C-alpha positions in Angstrom: 0.0 0.0 0.0 1.3 3.5 -0.8 -0.1 7.0 -0.3 -0.6 8.9 -3.6 -1.7 12.0 -1.6 -2.8 12.8 2.0 -6.3 11.5 1.5 -6.2 8.7 -1.1 -4.9 5.2 -0.4 -3.7 3.2 -3.5 -3.9 -0.6 -2.9 -1.9 -2.2 -5.6 -2.9 -0.8 -9.1 -6.6 -1.9 -9.0 -8.1 -0.2 -6.0 -8.2 3.3 -4.5 -9.8 4.3 -1.2 -10.3 7.9 0.0 -10.0 8.7 3.6 -12.6 11.4 3.0 -15.8 9.4 3.5 -14.0 6.0 3.7 -15.0 5.8 0.1 -13.8 3.4 -2.6 -13.2 5.7 -5.6 -11.7 3.3 -8.1 -11.8 -0.5 -8.7 -10.2 -1.8 -11.8 -10.1 -5.1 -13.6 -6.8 -6.9 -14.3 -6.9 -5.3 -17.8 -7.1 -1.9 -16.2 -10.7 -1.2 -17.0 -12.5 1.0 -14.5 -15.5 -0.9 -13.0 -17.0 1.9 -10.9 -18.6 5.1 -12.3 -17.4 8.6 -11.2 -19.0 11.7 -12.7 -16.8 14.0 -14.8 -18.3 16.8 -12.7 -17.7 15.1 -9.3 -16.5 17.4 -6.6 -13.3 16.2 -4.9 -13.2 18.8 -2.3 -14.4 18.2 1.3 -16.9 18.6 2.8 -18.8 17.9 -0.5 -19.6 14.3 -1.1 -18.0 12.8 -4.3 -20.4 11.6 -7.0 -19.3 8.1 -7.8 -17.4 5.1 -6.4 -19.0 3.6 -3.3 -20.1 6.2 -0.7 -21.0 4.9 2.7 -24.5 6.0 3.8 -24.7 6.1 7.6 -26.5 6.6 9.9 -29.2 7.7 7.5 -30.0 6.6 3.9 -31.6 9.2 1.7 -33.6 12.0 3.3 -35.8 9.9 5.6 -34.7 11.5 8.8 -33.3 14.7 10.4 -29.7 14.4 9.1 -28.2 15.5 5.9 -28.8 13.5 2.8 -27.4 9.9 3.2 -26.0 10.8 6.7 -22.6 12.3 7.7 -20.2 9.3 7.3 -19.5 10.0 3.6 -18.5 13.6 4.4 -16.1 12.9 7.3 -12.4 12.2 7.4 -11.7 8.6 8.4 -8.5 7.4 9.9 -6.4 4.3 9.3 -7.3 1.7 11.9 -3.9 0.1 12.7 -5.3 -1.9 15.6 -8.3 -3.3 13.8 -9.5 -6.5 15.6 -9.7 -9.6 13.4 -12.9 -10.4 11.5 -14.9 -13.5 12.3 -13.9 -15.1 8.9 -10.5 -15.9 7.5 -9.6 -15.0 4.0 -6.4 -16.4 2.6 -7.3 -15.2 -0.9 -6.7 -11.5 0.0 -4.3 -9.5 -2.3 -4.6 -6.2 -0.4 -6.7 -4.6 2.3 -7.0 -1.5 4.4 -8.9 -1.0 7.7 -10.5 2.4 8.4 -12.1 3.9 11.5 -14.8 6.5 12.1 -15.8 7.9 15.5 -18.2 10.7 16.1 -16.9 14.3 16.4 -18.3 16.8 18.8 -20.4 18.3 15.9 -21.7 14.8 15.0 -22.8 14.2 18.6 -24.8 17.5 18.5 -26.9 16.4 15.5 -26.9 12.6 16.3 -26.1 12.1 20.0 -24.8 8.5 20.0 -21.4 7.1 20.8 -20.3 4.6 18.1 -17.3 3.1 16.4 -17.5 2.3 12.7 -14.8 0.0 11.4 -14.6 -0.6 7.7 -12.3 -3.1 6.0 -11.8 -2.8 2.2 -10.1 -5.7 0.5 -9.2 -7.0 -2.9 -9.0 -10.8 -3.6 -6.5 -12.5 -5.8 -9.3 -12.9 -8.3 -10.0 -9.2 -8.3 -13.2 -9.4 -6.2 -13.9 -6.3 -4.1 -15.0 -6.8 -0.5 -16.3 -4.2 2.0 -17.1 -5.2 5.6 -18.6 -2.6 7.9 -18.9 -3.1 11.7 -20.8 -0.6 13.8 -20.6 -0.8 17.5 -22.6 1.0 20.3 -19.7 1.9 22.5 -21.2 3.1 25.7 -24.5 4.8 25.1 -28.2 4.3 25.0 -29.7 2.2 22.2 -29.7 3.8 18.8 -31.1 3.0 15.4 -29.7 3.7 11.9 -30.1 2.9 8.3 -27.2 2.0 6.0 -26.2 1.5 2.4 -23.1 0.9 0.2 -24.2 3.4 -2.5 -22.5 1.6 -5.3 -22.1 3.3 -8.7 -21.4 0.7 -11.3 -20.0 1.6 -14.6 -22.0 0.3 -17.6 -21.8 0.6 -21.3 -25.3 1.8 -21.9 -28.1 1.7 -19.4 -30.6 0.6 -22.1 -28.5 -2.6 -22.5 -28.4 -3.5 -18.8 -30.7 -5.8 -16.8 -30.8 -6.9 -13.1 -31.6 -10.5 -12.3 -32.5 -11.9 -8.9 -35.1 -9.3 -7.8 -38.1 -10.8 -9.6 -41.4 -11.0 -7.7 -40.0 -9.0 -4.8 -41.8 -6.1 -3.2 -40.2 -2.7 -3.5 -40.8 0.8 -2.1 -41.0 3.3 -5.0 -39.3 6.6 -4.0 -40.9 8.2 -7.0 -44.3 7.5 -5.6 -43.9 8.5 -1.9 -42.4 5.1 -1.1 -45.6 3.3 -2.1 -45.2 -0.4 -2.0 -45.4 -2.4 -5.3 -44.5 -6.0 -6.4 -41.9 -6.5 -9.2 -43.7 -8.0 -12.2 -40.9 -8.4 -14.8 -38.7 -11.4 -15.4 -35.8 -9.0 -14.9 -35.3 -5.2 -14.2 -34.6 -3.2 -17.4 -34.4 0.6 -17.8 -36.4 3.0 -19.9 -36.9 5.9 -17.5 -35.9 7.1 -14.0 -35.8 4.4 -11.3 -35.5 4.9 -7.6 -36.6 1.8 -5.7 -35.8 -0.1 -2.5 -36.3 -3.9 -3.0 -37.0 -5.4 0.4 -36.2 -8.9 1.6 -33.8 -9.4 -1.3 -31.7 -12.5 -1.9 -28.0 -12.6 -0.9 -26.8 -12.8 -4.5 -28.0 -10.8 -7.6 -26.6 -10.1 -11.0 -26.3 -7.0 -13.1 -25.8 -8.0 -16.8 -24.2 -5.6 -19.3 -25.1 -7.1 -22.7 -22.9 -4.7 -24.7 -19.8 -5.4 -22.7 -20.7 -9.0 -22.2 -19.9 -8.5 -18.5 -21.8 -9.3 -15.4 -21.5 -7.8 -11.9 -22.2 -10.3 -9.2 -23.4 -8.6 -6.0 -23.2 -10.7 -2.8 -24.3 -9.3 0.6 -24.7 -10.3 4.2 -26.5 -8.5 7.0 -28.1 -6.2 4.4 -31.7 -7.2 3.6 -32.5 -4.6 0.9 -31.3 -3.6 -2.5 -31.6 0.0 -3.7 -31.7 0.5 -7.5 -31.3 4.0 -8.8 -30.7 5.8 -12.1 -31.7 9.4 -12.5 -32.4 9.4 -16.2 -32.2 12.5 -18.3 -34.6 15.0 -16.6 -33.1 14.6 -13.1 -29.6 14.5 -14.4 -29.9 18.0 -15.6 -30.8 19.2 -12.1 -27.6 17.8 -10.5 -24.6 20.2 -10.6 -22.1 17.4 -10.0 -23.5 15.1 -12.7 -23.3 15.4 -16.5 -26.5 15.7 -18.4 -25.9 12.4 -20.4 -23.9 10.5 -17.8 -27.0 8.5 -16.6 -26.4 6.3 -19.6 -23.1 5.1 -18.2 -24.0 4.3 -14.6 -26.3 2.3 -12.4 -26.5 2.4 -8.6 -27.2 -1.0 -7.0 -26.8 -0.7 -3.3 -26.7 -3.4 -0.7 -28.7 -1.7 2.1 -30.7 -1.8 5.3 -33.4 0.8 4.7 -36.9 -0.5 5.2 -36.3 -1.5 8.8 -33.7 0.3 10.9 -30.9 -1.5 12.7 -31.0 -1.1 16.4 -28.0 -1.6 18.7 -28.1 -1.7 22.5 -25.0 -0.8 24.5 -22.1 -3.0 23.6 -23.8 -4.6 20.6 -22.2 -4.7 17.2 -23.7 -5.0 13.7 -21.8 -6.3 10.6 -22.8 -5.7 7.0 -20.8 -7.2 4.1 -20.7 -6.4 0.4 -18.7 -8.4 -2.2 -18.5 -7.4 -5.9 -17.3 -9.6 -8.7 -17.0 -8.7 -12.4 -17.1 -11.8 -14.7 -17.7 -12.6 -18.3 -21.5 -13.1 -18.8 -20.8 -16.5 -20.3 -19.5 -17.6 -16.8 -22.0 -15.8 -14.5 -24.2 -18.9 -14.1 -21.3 -20.5 -12.1 -21.7 -17.7 -9.6 -25.5 -17.6 -9.4 -26.4 -21.2 -9.7 -28.8 -20.6 -12.6 -28.3 -19.6 -16.3 -28.0 -15.9 -17.0 -30.1 -14.4 -19.8 
């Protein structure tokens, strides 16, 4: 691991993590192809959040609460956790990893008065898979509740050529209809207009198929019951100052999340949420899902 500047950690050649927000800002394939989307208009200056990569949404997702949009974790400066305790699982396939730590500042405690420790491990496997493991602990205070998401911006060739498999027949909350509850009717999710949904009770593995690139993202998750799917489409894109008017065509957010039901921790309790991302040739994705990909 080497420091390219004071705030960005470069793990090998394929992964970059920013201390601002504890945010993965680059994940590349062995051929050097960028797998995460970052807007050409993204603001890289704190305290503004950066549009792209994998922002950490904590302790609030979206604007469903009293805090700033998606909570404050993505706008804080994290530290390297040199004394990170070992995780419950062992991974001998790890190529590189970094452990980060976030504790509340005095200002944080004024707007969200709860004592916590947030530990984040970001690692890259020998196969190029990206793993993020978050652990939130109630250190010594009264019980508190929070929502959470890995707000993952995937890079795609053309959103009209993308489909998501694994969310069929699930209920979802439609944020474009005041969070009204619907049931997914399609065989797969495809995109022809703005989408902003929370799929509840989702499976532990789903697939995002990019037909033009013949590439599939496999999304695996633990401790995160929901999947958020978001693409702003053309009209909303034009309203965002840190997002290009046509960039909606090259991105798709697929977030492993806990949104519908808040996570509650009593004093001394700890929650763990894990995300693992793989990018594989679409011809091989059935090996990862256990059923043929379309």
